[in-house]
C-alpha positions, 0 to 999 in steps of 0.5 A: 538522515531522515527515512521515510517508508511509503506507509499510510495512516498510522505508520507503526507496525508491531514486532511481537507476533503470534499467528492466526489463519484467516480460515479460523476467523468467526467472521471472515471477510468475504472481500479478502478472498478476492486478494491475489492468491485468497485471503491473507494469513493474519497475525497477532501477538501470542501463541506462535507455534514452536516449529513449522516446516523445519523453521523455529525461534527467530526464523520463524518469528521473521516469517510471521512478521512478514506475513503480518506486514503483508496482511496489514498493507492489504496484500493477499496470500500471494503477496505473502508468498512472494515476500516469504520466498524472497526472505527465504532465499536472501537470508534464510529467514534471518538465520544466515549469519551474514544477515546482520553485516553489510556484504560487499555491495552494502546489503544487509537484513532479511531482504538484503537491502542496500543500507547506503545512503539514499537507498533502502535505510540504515543498518538498523532499519534494514535489520528491523524486520517490520521496517524491512518488510514494509519496504519490500511490499511498498518501496521507500519514498523519498520526502526530500533530497538526500533521504532514503529512496532517492536512489530510485529516481523517478518523480518527486525526490525518488522512490525505490519500488516495492512489490506493489510498483510492479505492474501485474505482479499478481498474475506473475509466478511468485519467483518472478515477482520476487525477482522483479523487486530484487533483481538478483543475479540468481533469478531462478533461486527463489522458485526453490522456496515456494513449497516451504513458504506454502507450508509455513503459511499453512502452519500459521493458518493452523495456529488456531489462536484469537486475533489480537486487534491491538497488534494491528496498525492501520499503515497500509498500501493498496487494498489489493495492489491492483489485483482482483477488485472485490466489493468495497465495504460498506459505508455509512454515507448519505446524500451526495457522498453516498451517491458519489461513492458508489458511482466512483466504485463502478470504475475500480480498475479503470487505467489511469490516464493523465488529462483523461476522463471527466464528468462523462467517465473515462476515455482510454482512462481517467486521471485523479481529478477527472475521477472527482468530476465523474464521481459527483457528476460535476462540470469542470466549470463548477469546480475545476478540471485540475487538482489544483483548480479543485483545491483553490475552488474549495478554499472556504470549505476546509476540514480538519483531518479529524472531522473527515467524512465520507465524500470529502476530498484529500488533496496532496502536493507530491512534488510533481508540480512544486515543493512536496506539501505546498498549497501552490503545488497540488498534484493529486486528489482523492475521495474519502470513502470512510472507514479509513479508506479513500478511492483515487485514480493514481500512478506511482513513481517508476511508471506503475499505474494502478488507476482507480483503487480503494486504499488506506486513506493517507491523511495528515502523515501521508506524503505530500498531505496538504489539506481535506476540503468538502463539496457544498451539498446538492440535491441533484443526483449524479447523471 
């Protein structure tokens, strides 16, 4: 059975770990400090401490991978804490003897994820700490009938929610956020591990080793999963693209509203195609009001994904209006913002609506990706 995680471009996370604290980086990205709980602890490949807070060996290695995946998926320290206390409660960071074998409910792995048909993945999958951690943070999305993820229901072929799908998780207590993902029969147990998880992250931050850039991937979820909105990175863009990106970023955090907004901006919210109109200062009669209409109107300006530039539009067919990946079923559009990122207004399966956000661009291997198309250049500035 095919397995599909809610991953972005790249999709592969490395298993070998070492840990680096964000505090020891020479050039700390100030925007990262705006993530929930502060900047994430960054992990690399060599130099893992022998013991932190009573944890060593495989358990400490698992904790480091969980932190690594969280950082690479765009979560700050708060998200890493939620994941760590979950793994500590569910499996003692993998040290519990029953971790590798399914329980009576079919749950296994560090996060005790169900390995039955239509759920999180195979027994091998959920025992792969990188796969399991990514599924915890981002959930699992089915690409076709019968895939892992179908048990979650929702739009398309189904999606089992992860932390990023929990509305308002950033303002929750970590234990409450963990429970919202896991739906445990023992909701109060997660809080017991918070001090220990804090100590683990502090120990990882004090590892004081160098970042190994080869260990990181560009797989990712929301840049801050709907939390505090920080200054966007500088993008080298000129002309209409630069203006549109600057204009679009003024709406970061604006709620999603299906059919809402347009050239004038949001109503109570704004949807994906309305966001495009606003960012570029276009009228619907110039490019179309829906994602499908915008896709069709730009039929002559298709761009190979490897030639994508800031300001290009990325189109998806995710199953809401027809077959996933079909050019006749376009259901979403985003604006490529450079440096592997895109800006969009969106809502996720399961009802959560992050609204306008800047996240890792999902091109080619992104779920439902159809094409990249470029708006003809104009000299008129957006109003």
